[in-house]
N, C-alpha and C positions, 0 to 999 in steps of 0.2 A: 513648485518647492514650497510646502506647508509651514509658516512661521507664526509662532504664538509667544504672547508674553505673559509670564506666570507671576503672581504675590509672591514672593519668599522673605524670610526672614534668616540674619546671620544668625548661628546658633551657637557663638562661642562665650565664653566667661569673660565678658565685656560689658562697660555700663552702657555703651552706645546702643547696642541690639538693634543694629541697623535693618530698616526694612529694603529689601532687594528685589529686583527686578530680574527674572531669569528669560533670555531669549531661547526658545525649542525650536528646533528646525528639523523636520522629518523625523519626530522623536529624540533627538539629542540635544543636549544642553550646550549651546554654543559661546555662551558669554553671560556674566552677571555682572550689574551694575547697581548703584544706591539709586533707590527711587527719589526721583527730582522733587516729588510732591510732599513727601515726607518732611515734617518742619525741622526734625532733628537730623536726618540723613543727608538730607538737602543733596540728594543725587550721587555723594561721594562714599567711595569705600576706601579702607586702610590698605597697608602693602599685604597683610595677612590673607585678606580674603578676596582680594582684587581680581583674582583669576582662580576662583574656586572652582570652576570646571576643570582645572589642572588636576586638583585634587580628586573629583568625584573618577576622572578618567584615566588617574593613574595607573602605569603599567602594575604597579605595587601593591595595588589594592588586595585586599581579602574578599575573594567572590564565591566560596564555597567553604562549608565545612573542613577543617583540617585535623587531623591526628599526628602526635608527634613520631617520628620514626628515628630521631638521632638522639644524643644526649642533652638533658636539660642545658638550654644556652646556647646550642648549637643552631636554632632555627631551621630546623629540617623536619618538613611534615609532607604527610600525603594527603590528597583529597578524599574526603568521605561523605556519605550522603548526611542531611538534617537526620532522617531516623536512626542511623547508626549514631551520630552525635548523642542524641537527646537518650537513646537507649544504654550509651556507656555512661553518660553523665547521672542518669536516673538509678543504674546499678550501682556507680560507685559511690553516690551519696546514700543509697539505702544501706548499703554495708557499713558507711562511715556511721551514720546514725545509729544503726541496729548495735554498733559496738562500742562508739563512744560518744553518743548523742548527739542531737543537731546542733549544740552548739559549737563541735569541732569544725563546722562550716562556717567561713567568714564572707560576707559580701565586701567588695571594696570598691566605690565609686566617686566621683566628684563631678566637674562641670566642663569634661570634655565636650560635651552637647548640653545647652541650657534650657531646653524647652522644658514648659509646663508637663508635657506628656513622658517625654523621652530622657529629661535631665537627672537633676540631681536625686529626685525621689522615685524615677521609673522603677525600681526593683524592690523597695522597701516592702511593700504589702505581701511580695512573694516570700522573700527572706523572714518576714516576721511570722506568717503562716507556717513557714517550715521550722521555726523555733531555731533559727542560726543564729549565733552572736550579732549583737546589734552593733553595728560600726558607727562609733559617733565621727562626724565630719565637721572638723575645726580647722581647717587649713586655713581659712579667709575672713576676717572679718568677724569671729565669733566673739573677740574681747572687745573689738570698736563697736558691735550692736549692743552687745551687755552692757557698756557702759553709756553708750548713747539712749538706751531705754532708761537707764537710771537717771538721767538727768531730763530727757524730753520726752520719752516715751516713743512708742511705733508711731512716729509720724512723717510723712514725706519730706517737711519741713521748708525746703526750698524747691521753687520750680528751677531746673537748670536754665531754660530759656530767661527766666526773669535777671539773671545775671547782666542782662545789656543794661539794667537800671541801677547796677551796682555802682558805687563810687570807690570803693576800697575793697580789693579781692586779695585775698590770702590763699595760696595753693599750698597747702600743706601736705607733704609727704606724697604727692601725686604728680607724676610726668604726664599733663593733660595731653601733650601732643604726641605722643607715643600711645599711650593707653588710654586716653578719653577723646580721642581727636575729634568727635563731632560737637564737643561739648566748647572746644577753642573758639569757634566763629563767635560766639556770643561774648565769650571773655574779650576776644579782640575787638568787637564791637564797643563793649564798654571802655576799653582803652583807648579808642579813638575818639569818643564821647569825653575822655577826661579822666576815667579811673586811673588809679595805681593799682596795677598787678604786682605782688609779691609772693615769691616763691621760697619756701622754707624746705630746704632738701641738702644734704649732705653733698650731693653731685650737682655739678653744672650742666643738668639736662638741657635737652633740646627746649624744654619748655623755660627754664630757668633763662636760658638765654634770649628768650622774647619777651621777658619780663621787665619789668621799671627797677625791681630791686630784688636780688638774690641772697639771702641768707644762709651760708652754708655751715649747717648745725652739724655737731658731733652726734653719730647715730645714738639712738637710745634715750636722748637727753629732751625729747620733745614736751614731755611733763612740766620739767623744771622751767620751761620757757614760758609754757601757758600759764604756769602760775608765777612767774616773774612778770608777765603782761597784767595779771589778775593784780598782784602787788601794787603796780604804778598806777594803774586805773582808781583804785581805792584811795592809795595815798595821795594822790593828786586830785581827788575828788571830781573824776571823769565819769562818776557813775550815774545813771538815770535814775534816781532814787523814787520817782514816781513808778517807774515800771517794774523796779525790783521790790517795791512794798506791795505794789496790786498783783503781780504775776510769778513772783518766784519765792523759794522757801528756803532758809538757812543762809542768809547772808552775813550775820554776824558770825556762825562758825567759819564759812569761807574766808573772811576777813582776818580772822585768827590765823586760819592755816597758812594764807598766801603770806602773811607777816614776814614768815620765817624764809621769804623767797625774794631779797631783794636785789635789783639789778646786779650789784657787785658778786653778790653769791651766785645767782644764775648764770653770768658771764664766765665763771670759772667752769662750771659744770659745762655749759652748751659750747663753749668757744665763740659765742656773740657777745660782742663789745656790751657793756652796761649801757653806754650810749644808745646803740642800735636798739637795744631791749626797750628803753624809754622810748625812742621815736616810734616805735613798731606799736607801743601800746597806746601811745598818743593820737596817732595816724587813725587806728583802729577805731578808738572810742569817739573821734571827734569827725571822722570824715563819714557822713551817712548817706546812704546805707552800705555798711561795711558787711562783709560775708566771708566765712570760710568754707572751702572745700576740701575735705580732708580725703586722703588716699588711704587704700588698704594696707599699705606699708606701716603705717601711723605705728599699729598694734605689735610688729614684729621685735619686740625685745622683752626684757622683763617689767618695764612701767607701762607698756602700750595702753593698757585698758586706762591707767589713771591718765595718761595723756589726753585720753578723748574725753574722760570725765571733765578734766579743767578746760580742754578747748569747747566743749559744750556748753560750759558755764557762761563764756565770753559776750555771747551774743545776748543773754538776759541781762547781763551786767552793765550794758552800754545800750539795752534798748535797741538793739539792732533789728528784733523781731517786730517793731513798729512798722517797718516798711517792706515794699516791694523789692526783692533783690538783696534783703537782708537776714541775717541768720548765719546759719551753718548747715551745709550739705553734705549728707551721708549715703543714705541710699533711698530713693523715693518708691523702692519697692512696696513700702507699707501701706501705699494707697491702692495697691491692687488687692482686691477680695479674694485671696486664695482660701481653699478649703484643705489647709495642709492634713488633717487628720483623714480626710477621704481620699487622698493621695496615699499615704503611708500606712493607714489602718493600724496604729500602735495598739489599738485593743485587741489585736491577735498576737501580740506579744507573750509568749509564756511567763507567767510569773517566776523570776529569780533568773531570768538569761542574763548571761553575762554581758558587759559593754566593754568594747574595746577602742580605743581612740585610733584612728587611722594613722596618726602621727608616730605611734608604737607598732607600726605593721612587721619592722624589723627583729625587735624583740619577740613579737607575737609568733612568728616564722621560725625563729631560733628556739622557742620553747622555755622562754625567760620570764613568762606571765603565768598566771595561775590557770588559765584556761588554754589548751592545748589547740592548736589549730591544724587540722589534717587536710583541711579543703579550702581554696581562696577561689572566688568566682568574681573577676574583674570587669566593670564596664565603665565606658565613660573616663578612664584614668589609665595613668601609666606609672604605678607607683615605683617603679625601678628608677625613676628620674626624679619624679616630684617630691620622694620622701626623704627624711634624713636616715643616718645610718644606713649608708647605700650600701656598704659591704655585708650588713648583716641581712639586708633584703634580699641581695644577688645570692647568696650562702643558703638562706631559707627557699628561695623559689628554686635551688637546686636540688632540695630534698628528695632523694626517690620516693619518700612514703607521702609527699604533698600531691593530692590530686588537685590541679590548678586549670580553670576555663577561663578563657580570655575573649571577649566580646570586642572585636576590633575592625578597623579600616585597614590599618596593614600591619605588618609584623615588627611591632615595637620593641624596645629592650624588655619589657614584661611578657610581652607575647612570646618571645623567643624562648620563656622556659614553661610555656604552657605544655598541658596533655593535649588540651582541645583548644581549637581557635574556631570562633563562630563569625560570621561575616555579618558585618553591621552596614545599615545605610546611611549615608550622608544627607544633609539636609535638604537636597535637591531630590530626595528620592521618598522623603515621609511628610507625614502630617503632622503638623505642631503648631501650637499656640505659645507666644513668647511673652513675658512681662520685661520689667528692665528693672536693673538697679542703679540707672542713669537717666531716665526719662520717664514720661508720664503717658506713653503710650503702650497701647495692646496690638501686638502684631501677629498677623496670621501667617502661616508658611505651608503653602500648598505644596504637593508633590509634582515637581515639573516633568519627571520622568520616571519611567518604570523603573523598579529597583535592580540593578546590575546583577548580574549572576543571580545567586541564592541569597543576596542580603537582606535582612529585615532589619525592621526597626526596633528600638527596646519595647515598645510594647507588644509588637508581636512576641519577640522574644519571651518574655515572660508569660505570655498566653501559652506557648509551646512548652516551657518549663512547668508551668503549673498542670498542664494537661500530663506531662511524664510522670509527674511524681502524685499524680491523681486526686488533684484538688478540681472540686466542681463545683465551688461558689460561683454564684452567677456576675461575680466581681471579674471573673477572666473570659467571660461571654461577651463584654462590651465592644463595641465598635471602636475605632479612635476618636470619632465626631462623639459618641456616648460619653468617652472618660473626658473630652473637654468639658461637655455639658457638666459633669459632675466635678469639675476640679475647681470652677470659679463660683462664686454665689452671684448667679446673673440677674438677680432682683435687687442687688444693691445699688444705691443710688449713683454711684460713679460710673456704672455700665448701663444706665438708663438709655434706651434706643440704641444699644449696641448688643449685637448678637453673631452667629457665625455667618448668617446670610449677608448681613450687612457688611461683614469682614470681607467676604468673598468678593464684593463690589469694589473695595479701597483699600484691601490688603493691612488696613491699619486704623485704630481711632483713638484718640484723645481721651482719657478718662474724664468723666464730668465732673470737675474739680476746680473751674474757673479759669480765666484766662492766663496766660502767662504775666501779663500785663499788670494783674491785680491779685497775684497770688500769694494772700499775705493770712495764712492760717491761724497765725499766735498774735495778730497784732494786738488782742486783748487776753492774752493767756491762752486758755484751752488746750493745754497739753495732755496728753492722753496717758497721765503718770497717777498714781494714786491720789496725790492732792489736786490735780489738774492744772500745777504751776509747774515752772521749770525748777527741778530740785538740786540745787547747789548741795543741799545736804540731803542725800538720797533714803529714801523710806524702802525703797527696794533691795539696800545693801544688806538688810535683816536675813533675806531669803539664801544669800551664801552666793556661792559661784555658779552662774547660771549659764545653760549652755541650751539654745532657742531652738525650736521646733523645726526651724529650716534645716540644722546641723543634726539634730538627735531624734530623727524620724518622730515626729509627733510631740516628745516630751516638751510641756511648756517650760519646764524648769528642774533643776535638782540642786541638792544642798550640798556642798562640799564637807559640811561639817562645821566649817566657821564663817561667821558673819564677815563681809566684806566693811573696809573702812567707809564710812558714809559720805567723807570728804575724798576731793582729790589730793594725792600725793606724788612725790617722786620717788621711785625706786632704782637705785643705782643698776647697770646691767649686770648680769651674771656672771660676763667674761669682760672685765675691765681691770685697769690698773689700781682702782680703788678697791675692788672687792677681791680682786684675784692678783695680786702683784705677783707671784711666783709664776704663774701661767703667761701673764702680761711680759714678764722679763723673757721668756723663750717664744713667745709669739706677740708681737707688739703691735701687730696691723689688726685693724677692725674691719672683716669682710662683710660687704652686703651683697644681696645677690637678688636685684630688683628683675621686674618684668623684662624680657625682650623687646625691642622694638618692631621685630619682624617675627616673632613667634608669640602664641598664646600658651603660656606654661610650656608643656611639650609639646603640644598642637603646632604643625609645620616645619618641626626640627628636622623632618627627613625630606622636605620638599626643594627641589631646585632654586625655584626664585626666591624664597624665602630665606634660603641659606645663601644664596648671592648676596641678598641685602645683608645678613646678618656678619657674614663672614665666618672664620673660626673660632671656638671658643675663645674670648678675649679675658684680659684683667685691666683694668684700669688702675693706674698707679700713679702717683703725684711724683716730680721730678726729684724732689728732695730725697724720697723714700727710694725711688729706683738708683739715685745716685750712689746712695749708700751700701746698695747691694751689686753694685755693678751691674744692672740691668738696663738693657738699651730698648729703645722703641721697634717694635717688631720681632725682639727676642723671644725665644723659648723661655717657660717659665715654670715652677713647681710651686704649688700653692699648698700647705700642709699645714696640719695641727696633729695632736694627739689621735684624732680620730680617724684619719686618713689623709688623701692627698688628691689632684688633680693637676694633668699637666694643661696650659693653655698658651696663648701668644699676650705679650706685653703690649698695652698702650699706654706709654707714659704722655700724661699729660695733665694740665693745670686744673682739668675739670674734676679731677678727685682731690679732695682735700687733704693735706697731709696726715698721715696715719691711717687713712682709710684706703682700702682696694675695693672695687666695683667689679663683681663677674656675674653677667647678666646669666639668668636661669632659661632652660629650655632645652636645652643642647643635648643631644642622645648620647648615651654612654659607648653605643656601638661606633659613633663615629669620631670619639674622642682620643687623645694622644695615648692614654695610658687605660682606656676603658671605665674612668670615673668622672664624673661631672660635680657641680659645686655641692650637692647634698651628700657627698661622701666625706664633707667636715662640717656640716651645718649641725647644730646641737639637737638633742630629743627634748631639751626642756620646755616648759610651758609658761606661756607670758603670765599675767597677774591676774587677769579674769578669764573667763570661757573657754579654758584648756586651748589657747592660740598657741600658734608655733613662734619660734623666736628666731627667725633667719636672720636678724639684723643684729643678733648678739654673738658673734663668732669671732676670736680672736685666731689669728693665723700668722705663718712667716710666709716669705715669698723668696724664691731663689733662683736663679738662671740655671737652664738645662744644656 
C-alpha cells in the first residue's frame, strides 16, 4: 500500500494560514494534520479543517458542470459537459454584450479560497479584459486598513510570535481562540510569564474567559474608548515625549481632539466605568512592552475607521514601538512583496467602466442602481448568505432574465439559483501559494490528489473562459507555476533564498524580516507614511475615502469627493437611541453577528461535523432581556426589524451584555427555520472609511415563536 505525505496549506479566510500535511494512500487523501515543524501552526488544526478530507470526498460535491432544469432556487440540475457549459456561457455573454454592453456582467468573489493564484483576485484580469462591471470588495478590513495606513502606513508592524515578549496585551474586537487560534499559544506563554491579557468585546467569548480582564464594551463605541485612553495618557503625562517628538506628527492636534473625551463622558458612551478607563490607559502606558491585537470586527460600525485611527495612535503615544512585542498588530500581509497589478491587470479596465460595491449586490440585482446587471458570475463566495438585504438578493437571483453562473464545491444557497454550476477543486486538488494576514510565513500548497470528477482550479477556470471568449493574450497561456513566479517580487530582500524549489522541500519559509525575538521595525520611527512617522494627524486624509488595491482590483485609491478628518473622532452608530430614538423604541436591542467557532463565513455551514459543533442557528441574549420578553433558554425566537427577520434558538446567557444580542453568521438559508439568516436584517449602510460594512450597527427586537 503506497503512502505519501504532501505539503499543503489551509486555504481559508483566516489569519492563521496553517501549514498542513496531507496523507495520501493509493491516490486518496486519508487525513490532514497541521505541520508540527511550522513555528506558527505547531501541528494543530482547528475544528473547521481538521477533517478537511471529508469536505473533499463529500457525497454532495459538485463534480461535473450542471445546467438548471427546475425553477430558480429549486436546486434542480442535470450534468453537462465542459464544452457545453462554456458554449452556453460564451453565447449568453456575447448576446448580453451585444445588447447591453459588457458592464451588464458582474463578477462576485471573495475569500472562500485565499490563495494567491486561486483566491480573491483570481478572476480580475479576465473580467477586466471582458469589460465587466468592477466589483468592489470591501466586506472585511477595508476601513481598518485605510485607517491603519493613515496612521502607520503599510507595515507588518508587529510579529505575532513576538507577543511572548509582551507584558500587557489588549485583544480588541477579536475572539482569538475561535478565529485566530494559533496565535493564542504565544499570548498564553506571555500570560504565563506574567503578562496581563485584556479583552475588549461586547461578548464574553471563549477568549474573554481566558483573559485576566474582560471589558464588555457597547458595540460601536470603540473609537470613544480609545480616545478616552488617549485623554488619560495625556492628562496624566504618561506620554513618551521623546518618542512623540522624534517619531510622530500631530501630537498637539491629537491632544486637543482627545481633550473632549474625558473618562466620565466615555463611560456614558461605552458602558465601561470611568475608573476602568483610567486603569486601562495607565496600565497600557506604563507596562511595557504593551501591544494591541485588533480584530476585523472593529470596523463594523459607523465609527469603525475612526476606532482604528485612535487605536493606532496609542503605541506611538506611549513608546510601545520601541520594544519587541510592543505596538499594534493588524495585518502582517504588507510584508509580502505582492504584485497586485500583475494579478489583476487594472490596465485592462475600459475607461468609464462602472463600479458596484458587492455590499450592494441586492439593489444591483433589483435594478435599483444606475448599471443594470443581466449576468452574475460567482466564485469563492456565497452572496445569498454573506451579503445584506438578503430578500433583495434572493428575489434578484430568481429573475428569469438574469443569467447566473456559479463555480462551487457544493450547491450553496447561491448556487441553487444558478443557470450553470461549474465544479471547483478543493485545496487538496490544486497548486497554490499562500500569503498570510496573521503571520510572516509564505506557504506552498501542492496538489495531494488528482482533481475529482471534472473539477478545475480557478486558474484553469479562467483560462477556459478566456479561450471561450476568444482572448488570446499570453497571460492565459501560463502554467500555474508561471503564474506564481509572476505574482510575487522574488527579487525582494524578504524572499532572499526562497523560491518554489526550496518551498517544495520544506512546505513553507519565513520571510527574511529578522527574528521574532528582535522584530522591532519602528524602534526609531521609519514608518511607511508620507512623513516617515506615525501620523496622529494624517496627511493621507486629504486623499479622501480610500479603497486599497487588495479590494478594488489594482486601484491604489479613489476620492470620495470629500477629504477625511485628519484626526480620529467618534461617530455614534447609525442605529442607536442617540441617533434614531424612534427606531430604538421599536427595536431596542443591538444585534451583532460575529464569525462562528465552527464555520468560516459560510464555508462548512453544510457539513455534518461542523454543524454538530455549531448546533442550530442560535441567538445569545442576556437573562434580563430574555425575562422581559418571556424567552426561555432553548426556546424558538424570531429576530426582526424593518428589513426582515430570521428564526433561531435562544441561548439565555450572561455572556451577552444587556441590550445586546449575538447571532453568529455562516448558517445557510436552506437549513434555517424560515429560509433566512442574519443578513436578512443587517443594514446596507457603509462605515466611515473604505466603504466598509456595518454588521454591528443593527437594531432589532426578539420575540418567542
